[in-house]
N, C-alpha and C positions, 0 to 999 in steps of 0.2 A: 402471383398477386392475390386473386381471391383465396387458394387455401391458406395463405401468409395470416389472411382478413381473419379466418375460420379459427386459425390458432391463437391468434390475439382474443379472441373475444370468448374463445374457451376458461382465459384464465380467471374468468368472473367464476365463480362455485355454484350460481344459478343456471349460468348458460349452458351446464352439461343435461339438466332434464330438459332443458328448451331443445337442445342439439336432437335429444332422443324421438322426442314429439314430432319434432319436425322431420323427421325420416334422414338424419345426416348419415346415420349407419348405411341406409339403403343408398343414397345418392354417393358417397364415398366409393360405395363396393361396384357401385355401375361404372364409376371412373375406372376402375380397374379391369372390369369386362370391357371398356373398351378399348382398354391399351391392349389387348390384343394382339399377339405377334408383334408388339413393337421393340420388344429387346433381343429379336432372333437377328441373326448376321448374315445377310442383312437385314434389315425392317421388311416387314411384310407391304406397309404402307407407304405411301407417296409422302403423306404428311409427319410419319414420323421419323422419317430421312434427313425432314427438313431441319426438327428441332435438335438431333444430334444424341449420342450415344448418353453423354454427362447429364443432362439437362432432363432428359427421360427416367434415369436412374434417381436424381433429386426427386423430380417429380414423385416416382413412387414411394421413394423414403417416407418424403414427406406425408404423403396419403397413410400409411403406415405408422407413423407417429400421431399423427390426429384422432386414431384408429385406439392407439393405445392409450393416448391421453384423456380419450372420453371415457375407458374402461378403467382404467388403474384407480383403486383407492373409491370408487363410485360403486357401490355393491346393485342399486336397481340397473345402472347401464353394463355393466356386468353378466348381471341376470339377464336381461333384455338379450344382448350379445350371444349369450351361451344356447340359450332356449328357443330362440329366434332362427338357430342355423345357422349363424354369419359366418362363423369359422370354416363349416363346409364347404359356402361360397366363397369364400377368400381362399383357401384351397383352391377350389375349382377353377377361379381367373387368375388365380400364380402360376396352375399350371401351362395357362395360352397365353404365357407371355413370351415364348418364344425362347428362353433362354435356357429352360427344361426340354428335355428329351421325352417326347410323350411315345415313343414306339416300341417300350419294353426293351431297353438295354440289356436288360439282367438275363436275357433269354438264353445269350449270347457267352456267359461267362465262362460257360467251360474251356474256351477255346485260350483264354487268358486269365482267369482267374486265379489258376492252382500258383502262380507267380506270387501272389501275395498270399498266400494262406501262410497262416503261424502256425508253429511249431508246438506251442501249449495254447490251451484256451484261454487261459486269462494274461497272456501277450499283449501290450499295447500294439498300436498300429506305429507302423513307421515316423509318420506326423501326426501330431496333434490335431485336433479340429481349430484352438485359438492359432496356429502357426498358418494353417492357409488360409484364415482370416488375414492377418498381416499380410500374406504374400499376394492374396485378392486388392489389400486396400493398397499396396503399391508394390509392383512386380520386382522395381528396378529397386529396391531397398534390400541392403543385407542385413542378415539377423546373425546377432553372436550366439543363438541357441540353437540351431541348425543351419543345414546347409540348403536354406529356402531357396536362395539367391538363382542356385542351379536350375531351376524349375521355373517355366513360364506357363503359367495359365491360360488356357484359350479363353476367347473375352465370354462364353457363353458360361463355362463353368464358374470364370469368375467372377460372375453376374448369380450365378445359383449361391455361391457361399456368400457372398456377403447381403443376401435374401434372407441366409439361412441365418446366420450369425447375427442379422438384426428378431428375427422369430425367435432365436434362441435368447435375447435378454427381453425382448417382450414378453418372455412367459416367466421371466423370475423377475421381472418390474425393476430390469436395469437397462433400461431401454434410454439408447443413446446417440440418436442418429446424427447430429450436427458434426458428431467424431469424424465420421466418414464425409462431410461435407468441407469440413476443415482439412481432411487427407488429399482431396480431390484441389480444394484453391492452394493447397502447397504445392503438391505435383503441379501445377500449373507454372509457378515458379522455380522449379525444381527443389524444394524444401518437403521433408516429411516430418512433419511436425502434428503433437496431438497435444489439444488443450483439458481438461478438466472436465469431466462428465456432466453432464446438466443436470440435475433433479428436475424430475417429472412433475413436483409440485410449486416448481419456481417457473418465472415468465419466460418467453420462447425468447429467442435471441435473433437479432438481424443478422443476413451474410454478410453482410456488411462489417458490422461488429467481429464475427469470427474468422474472418479476413484479416482482418489489422492484427487479432490477435497472434495469428499465425506468422503473421510474418515479424513481430517483436518477438514471440516467445520460440526457440528452436529446439526441446529435451532429445538427449541423448537415444540412439538406436535400443541400448537396453533399458531405461527407464520407458520406454514405449512398449517392448517386448515384457516386460514385468505388469506393465500397467492394462495391457491387454490380456494376459495370462489372467489375473486377480478379477478380470470383469468376464472371463467366460471359466472362473471355478466352480467348480460342482457342489458346492457348499448351499449354493444359494436357494431357496426355500420358491418351488414351483408355485406361482401366484394363478395363472390363465393355463389350466390344463388344455384347452381348447387349441392354445399355439402351437403346442406339444402335436396334439391331433394332424394338423399340420405340417408338421416338419416330418411326418411321418408319411404322411401322405406325399408327399412332394422326395422322399428319399430317394424311390425307386428309381426317379425321373433326373437325378443330376448324375447326367453322363455326356459327355461331348465325343464325337463320333472322330476327332481330330486327332485325340487323345485317351485310349482306351483304360491304358492301364491307368494314365495320372485321375481320372474318374472314380475308378474302382478304389483306389485308396483316398478320395477324398469321401465316399461312400460308407467305406470301412473309417475314417475318422468321426464323423458323425455319429456312425453305427455306433462307436463308443463311448463318445461324449454323452448318448442319451443312456448308454449303461451305466459309467460315471455317475448321471443326474439321479439313477433309481436306485442308488447306493442306500439314500436314507429312508426310513422306514416313512415319515412323514410325505417324500416326497413320492413314494409307491401307493401312499393310500391317496394323496391327492389325484394321481393320474390315473388309481383304480376307480375311483368315483368321476371324473372325467371322460370314462368311456376308451381310454388308451388302447384295450385288451381287444377290444371290438375291431380297432382303427389297426392294429395289426395284422389278426386275423384277415382283415379283408385287404388290405394293401401290399402285405408280407407273405402270402401265401408260398412266391417261388422261394423264397429265405427261408422260411419253416419247413418246406417238404425238402429241398435238396441238399443233403446233408455235404454236399464238397461244394456248396455254394461258398463263394468267399463270405456273406453276410452272416451264414449261416448262425455261426456260433455267439456272434455279438445279440442279434434278434429274438435266437432263441431263449436267451440269458434274461434277457428283457422280458420275454412272457412270464418266464420262469418266477421269476421275483417278483411282478404285478399279480399274476395266476397265486403265490402265497399268500397274498393278502385279501383278495377278491377275484372270483370269477364267476359269473352267473349259467346258469345249468345251461342258455341256448348259447352262449361262448364256447361253452365244454364241449356239447356235441358239433360245434362247427368246427373246434381243434380236431376230434377224433375223427371229422369225414374232410380234412383234407386229403384231396388227392381222391376221391369216391374210393372209398376202400370197401371191401366185401360187398356187399347188395348194395350200395348208396346208388348204382347207377344199373339195377334189377328192371326198372319200366323202359327206359334205354335199350338192353339189352332184349327185353321182350319185344320191340318193335324190330331190332335186328332180325330175330329170331323170326319172325314173321315174315321178312320179306325174303331171307334165305329161303325160306319154304315155299314162297310164292303163294301163299295163302291167296284163296280169291278169297274176292268181297262179300260180306253177307248182305241180304236182302234188307234187312232189320239191324237195327242200332243194337237191340240188344241182344241179337244172337254174335255182333261184333264184338260186345262187352266181355260177353261168356267166354269168346274164345280168350281173348285176352288174357281172361282172367287165369282161364285155363295154361294159357302159356306160362304166366308170372307164377302160379302155382307147380308147375313142372320144375321150372329153374331153379324157385325154393327148394323144393327137395332134392334135387341133385345137387344143393351145396351142402358144403362141411367146412366149418372151422377147423377142423382136425387135417384138413388136407394143408399143406404149408406148400401151396403151388408157386409158383413167380408169376409177373402179369402177362408173362407169354403165355403160360401155361393153363391159367385159371380163363374161365368161361366168362368171369365177370370182376369184381374189384378183387388185387391182393391183399396179403393182410398189413394191417397197419405197420409203418417202420419200428423198427426197435429203437430209433433215435427218439422217436414220439412217444415210447412208452417209459425211457430214462428222462423226458420231462415229465411226465406225471408223476414219477416217484419224486423229482422235485417239488413239483405241484402239492402232492400229499404228506411230504416229509411231514412230523413235528417237530416244532423248530427249541423245545426245550424237555428236559429228563423227566421235568413234574408232571405227575399227573393229568391228565389232558383235561377235565370237566372242571379245574380251577385255574389251569396255567393258559388256555385259550383267551385268545381276545375277543370279549364281547364286545356289541356297539356301543358306543362311547361318544363323550363330550368331551373333550380337550380346552383347557384354561392355562394361557401362554400369558404371564402376566408381564412378563419383559417388551410386551409391544405396545399397550393398550393402558398396561394398572387395574384393567378390570373384566369381568364378564362373569354373568350366570344364566340360571335357569331360574325364571320366575314361575312361581304355582301360584296363580289367582284362583282368591275366593276357597282358599283351602277348609274355611269354617265362616258360617256366618250364625251371628248371637242376636237375635232380634227383641225388643221390647214387648211387653205382653199389648201395647197399643201399635204397634209400628207394622200392621200387615200390609197395608197398601206401599208398601217401600220396595222397590224393584230391587232383587240382588245378584248375585253371580254364581255359576257353578251349572253343573248337570243333575236334574234329579227333583224331585218334588220335598217338599217343608226345608227344613234349614237344617246343615250339623252342627253340632255343638261343641265348644269347646272353652278351656280342655276336657279331653275325656273321663269319666268320671273313675274308670276302674284302673287307667295308665293308657302308656302306650308303648311303640316298639316301632324304633328305623332300624331301615336294613338296607345297606349299599354295598356294592361292588366298587372299589376305586385301586387307582394305582396311582404312583405319585413316581414322575422321571426326573424331575429336578428341584432341590429342594433350594429355598430361596436365602441368600449369603446373607451373615452376620449384622453387616450394616443395613441390606435393605429386606428386611423381615415381613415374609407375608404370611397369615395362619391361615391354613386349609378348611375352608367355611364347606364343611359338609350341608350343615342345614340352619337355617337361620327363619325362625318363625317371628314375623310381624305384624300386629294388631292395631286396630285407631277404631274409636267411638266416633259415630258422627256427631257433627257442632261441635270439635275439639280439634284444635289445627297438628296436635302432636301424635307421633305414632311412636311406636315402643315395640322393643323386641323381648319377648318374653322366653325364649327358648333358642339356646344354640348351642350347635354340635360341632366341634372343630379340633383341629390341629393346633398345638402352638407353635410359633414362627421360632419361639427362642431355645426351647430344650424339646420339641418334640411330642410334647404330651397331649394326652386327649383332653379336650377341656369340656364337661357336658356341664352348662347353666343355665339356672331357672330365673336370674338376677333380671327386675325389670330397669330395663336400659332404653334412655329417650335416641328414637333411630335417625339421627342426623352426622354430622360432618365427624370423622374419627376425632378431630384437633379439641372438639366442643364435645363429644360424648361423656356425661353422667350419668352414675346409677342413681335412680329415685330412689330417694329418702323415703324409705319403710318401716314399719315397727319393728322393733328389735329382737331376733328371737334367737332362739339356740341353735340352729339350725342352717346349714350353710346353704348359699344360693347355688354354690359350684364345687363339682367337684373333678380334680386333676389327677389321671391315669399313666404312670409310666410307661409308656410300650415304645420308643424309640427305638430301641434297639431292634423291633419287629419289625419296621417298615423299611423293607430293602425295595430299592430304588427299580423303577421297570419290571416291579412283580405286582400282580392283582391280588387285593387282597381283598376279607370280605369283614365288616365290621357290623353286628347288631347292640342297639344301645335299646335298653328295658328300661323304662319306669315303673315299678310297681306299686300303686297308689297305695298308702297305707292310711293309720288313723290319722284325722285331724287333716293337718296341711301339710304329713311330710309324703316320701316315698324313698323306695331302696332301687336306687340305679345299678343297673347292672351291664356289664361290658360285656363280649362275647366276640374275641377276633380269631378272624380263620374257622368256626365251629367252635372252639373252647371257651369255656368261663375264663376271663383274664382278672378280672376285681371287681367289687361289688362297694356299695357304701351309702347312707343315707342322708338326703339334702332336702330340702323344703319342694315341694310338688309347684308347678305353674299356678299364680294363683288366678281366679275367678276375673277380674275384671284388670282392665290394661292400668298401667301406672299406679296414680294413689288412689285412683277411685275403687271404693268400696261400696257402690251400686251403681244403677244405670238407670236414667232417665225411660218410663215405660213406651217413649215412640223414640227412642234410641236406638242404632241398632250398629253392632261390632265386626267389625270387618278384618276376617285373619287371611294373611296368602305369606307363603314361603318362598324362600330364595334358597338355593345350591349354587354356591359359587359368591363370587365379589362384586356387589351391585357398583354403579357408578357411583355413588354418593361416599363408598370407601377406596376409590380408586388412588392408586399406590403400588408404583412401578416395581418390578422386583426379577430375581432370577429363576421363581417358581414356576415350575409346567405339571402339572399333573389333570389327570383324567377323572372322570365318574360314568359310572355303568348303570346296570339297572338297581332303580330304587325303591324303596317301599314303605309307606306308613302303615301300621297298622292300631288300631282304636284299643289293642288290647295287650296284656302281656303275654310275652311269649314264652315258652317253658325251654328248658335246657333242650330238652330232644327236637322241638319244634325248630328249635336255631340249627340244631345239627343237620336236620331234615334238609332244612334252605339253604343250609352247606354246601351238603354232597348231592343236590342238582344241578350246580357248576353254574359258570358265567354264562353258560348260552341257553340259560332256561329262559323261556316267552312265557308266565301264566300267572294266577292269581294264587296257587296251591290249596285248589280245591277239590284237586283231584291227585292221588300221588300213586306211583310207581305200585308193582305189585309188593314190592320188597317193604314198602312202607304204609300195606294195607293194616296189619295187624297191628303197626304202633300207634297209625292214626286210621280207625274204619272210616270216619264221617269225613273232616274235612279239618285239615292243619290250621285254619282261621275261619270263623263264621263270616259270612261274606257283607255282611252289613257292616261290620268292624275294620275292613278295608277302604282306609280313606282313599289312598293312589298307588297307583304301581306304574312307574315311569321305566320304558326300556326304549333309548334311543334308536331302535330296531323299528320302531314303531311311531312314523314322523309322517307329516305331511306337508307340503310349501303352501302358505296363504298370505293373507296380508289380514290387517286389522278390519277392514271394513267386512272382508269374507269373515272375519271371526265375529263380528257384531251380527251379520242376519246369520249364522249359523248358531250362533249360543245367544250371545247377549249383548248387553250394552255396557254393562259395569265391567266384564274382564277384558272387553276391548280398549277401554278407556284407560283402564290400570297398565295394559300392556304397551296401550299407546305411550302413555307418560312416561313408563322407564325405558321406550327404545328414542325417547325424544321426537316423534314424531307427533301427526293428528292423528285422531281417531279415526279420522275419513278418508285417510290416505289408502291410494288401492293399487301404489306402484310399488312400494317398498318391501320387499318379500321378509315374511316372518316365519320362523323353523317351528312350526309346532309339536312336540312331543306329546301322542294322545296319551290319556289317560284309560291305560287297557281296563281299570275296573269300573270304569264309569257307567257300564251296561251292566252292575250287578243290582243287587235288590239293596235297600234302605234308603238313607236320606241324601241330598245333596252333595256332588263330590266337584272337585278341580275341575276343570275340560281338560287339563295336562297340563305342560312346563312348555313357556316361551323362551328361544333362545335367544339374549341378549347379549351386544357385543359384537364392533364389527372388523376389530382387527386382535387378533391372537387366540382366537376362537373355531373352533371349527369341531365337524361331528366326523364319525366313518361307522360304518356299518360292514365286518367283516363277512364274506360270503367263502367258504374253503371248499376246496376241489372236491373233499369226499363229500359235504352236504349237497354240491351241483350232480355228482352219481346218483342222488337220491331220485334225481328229476329226468334222467337219464335209461334208467332203467335198472337202476340200484346194483345190488351185485351180481346180478346176470352180467351184467357189462365188462365187469372186472372180471370173472370167471371166463369170457371168452376171449381174455385175453392171454390167460392159459392156456385155451385149448387151441388158439392157432400159432403157439408158441414154436418156431420149427429149430430151435438150438438151444444150448443150456444159459446162455447169457440171455437170451429173452426170456425163458423162464422164470430165469432168476429176477429180472425186472417185473414181471407179471405178477409174482407172488411178494414182492416189496410193497408194490401198489393194494395188492389185495390188503396186504398186513397193516401197511399204514391208513388206509380208509377203515377198517375195521377198529383200530385202535383209539382214532380220531374221532367216532362219531360212531356213539350207541345205537342210533337207529339203524344204520347197515346195518351191527351186528344181530339185533334183533330183526331185522330185513333177511340175514343170512341163515339164523334158526328156522327163518317161516316158511322157505324156499326149499327147507332141507340141502341148501348150498354147500355143508360139509361132504356130503353124500354125494354129490355132485363134484367136488372137487377132487374126492378119493377116485372118484371115476377116472378123472382126468389125469390121473397122476399116474394110476396104473396105464392110461394109453400111451404116457409120456415117459414111462420108466427109463427108460435109455438116454433121457437128457439130465434124469436126475444123479447131483453131482453132491458133494460136502456143503456148500453155498446154498441150495434149493431146499436142502434137507433139513439144515440151521434155523431157516424160514420156516418148513412147516409146523418143526416144533415150535418154535415161537407162536405161531397160531393157535395153539392147543394149552400155552402156559404164559405165564406172562413175564418170562427169561429176559432182563433188562442187561443193561451193560455192568451191571454189580457182580452177576454172575450168581444173584439167586433167582429163584420160578419155584412156582406151584401151579398144579392144575389147576386153570380156572374157566374153563368155558369144556361143560360135559358133553355136549355136542360132537365139540371138534375133537376132544378126546377118542369118544367113541367111533368116531369114522373114521379118523386121521391113526390112530396110534393103538387103537383096541384091535382094529379091522388085521388081520392075518394075510389076507390074500392082498390089501396095500401093503403091508409091510414087507413081504415076500418081495413082490416088485421094487418094492424100493432098496 
């Protein structure tokens, strides 16, 4: 009754904040912890035996429903639940309920796991997860889609399946716990019926009403099966990745000693269900940001290490798919150290050698330490990567298993045939207008123009003095963007790359003075300097200005070059000309696309031709669609690194920016050696850089913290756009810092704040080749070549080396610095007996740019000299 009352109270929107402040999450989790052993068969405590199994299960499901209702679609509560470690506490509490087997049953899987092994890696399990959910909901029901009625799940296994199905729907936002309450009520009366799912945003329903609907309606079994399958469809977007971490924590403990074969089949179906969930790129990125890779390496080590384990293939593929998006250097180190290979147990082996040698105790601690170091050094000197000894023969750990090397091949392989510098995904912000119709990046205090008598008025930004606007010499806007899905013809939504808005104090109206966007109708790039009132779309009108012969907007037809799913680079250069005109040039993917003459940005907003000496003009920027222009559409697009320069860039400078690639982080102040002659000093003077935004450089803060760290002007502007008060200290604000704010010159914007609740997300990829830099660089990959015992292992190790060098220019430079190609040549001489046609082809690719099209040319001089020009190496190969 108390929980039902809490559920009723949570109907009010304001109650969700009060629930968090009152410690509601801690209270509910303490109830789950107190239920330790309640769902065991039989229950461990007498009090749980008195309540009965069904009442205990209903109580637990109600607790989960309240937790979900409190975090679903509530940003502050979801952030609090994630950062407060409540998902980990929930997983630990569920493990102690008694229905999960906590004695590591997977260790005995060798005896019976081979019965369920599939002949092919991509073969589906015998029964899908949703079929087991149907069986757990009503063991007596027959199914037209499979013969699950012939099986009978043990009680604890049935409880595990039901809880896991709830958690699965919790993760995707399709949670509907009262469906199962209906099933139980119907089962008590000999019926099997199911009513439509309860929307999380609707009010709660009483159990009596649900039972009444169960008696009145009884759909067919086929409709029940199709409805259940739709709910467990893998097309859903994961909203709460922490719940998936809980599911993976529970996966090894889904076991019943009464029926071990059926237990492993349930585990297999659940693993395949999670594997199907990570097929979409968005879900993989969400789960990577949610820390699922670390959870896999912690709780599924046995499955990843044992290639004969029944869950090895699905769990390994989940790890590979996630790691292809992002894996940290700590996670990569943990993956390489699975099973303690090589010298991972060097210290323990030293202690064993000391005990075996019966070394006498030293009188002093220093002598004992010196003896330990001496033993360790002796052990290291006796260890060699070139010895392919088995674990029984080796005095320390064995070599890394070949299935882990194959996983590294999958993690590091390029996902496209295009040059990696321009095809790899940078850190980005995605805007999906189909969910909320808006979402933007707000650039507060882009510039500030003060009157001669307005020195006492506080301004925003970082730095001394004020940055003027518009720039006197012109400006250049550079950005990387990707269009995933265009808007439909009936619901057109432009892609707004940059909108500059300014406002003069003592006036109400704000004006748009510069906009760069792609038209929704024909895909043309539109550059406009027309003064328009910044208001709702249906009442926007151009400001009446003095007639001029110059146009205020230019259209460039580039729709044929906008390829969905591909990253593009755009630079718009506005070169200030005589009087009020400018020459606007557009560069697409580093090449000049078109140019035209148009009117430059006028000095004052709207119809003003001058400003009051005490007035202030505030200028801010918007990337994306603000809430004022909210408009639902099918458009999905991403924006990556973005820059604004107060200088007209030359075509050579634009080409250099494009060649730096999508992963470049910096202000173009120092160029690589290949560009030193072209730009001996700097690409752009540092005082001319207005802002540089890279989504990889971000921090999670609040508007109150922005007020304390920066200023009140920016705090108020961000709070107004987000619809919260300027003293809010709970709503998380994702702030992408201006990476140019430390440079010399006048004041700059602090960065950009992400505005939008639904349909807006950010992701920062971290490839495995980048992670290798922090665990030893190319030397670690070369060690894989050194420990190769056969030709298959050697081929996989060379494949990893090739992919790492192809996809990471820093690794290639490090390979040259440590003379890694000479070391590789030595290793190939030592492994000459293992080299056949396949490894030899990879050696050739290391020295050339040969690709699938068959064309290749000598690219790396150091590699050619070490591998192809060395007669001794050629003789051995």
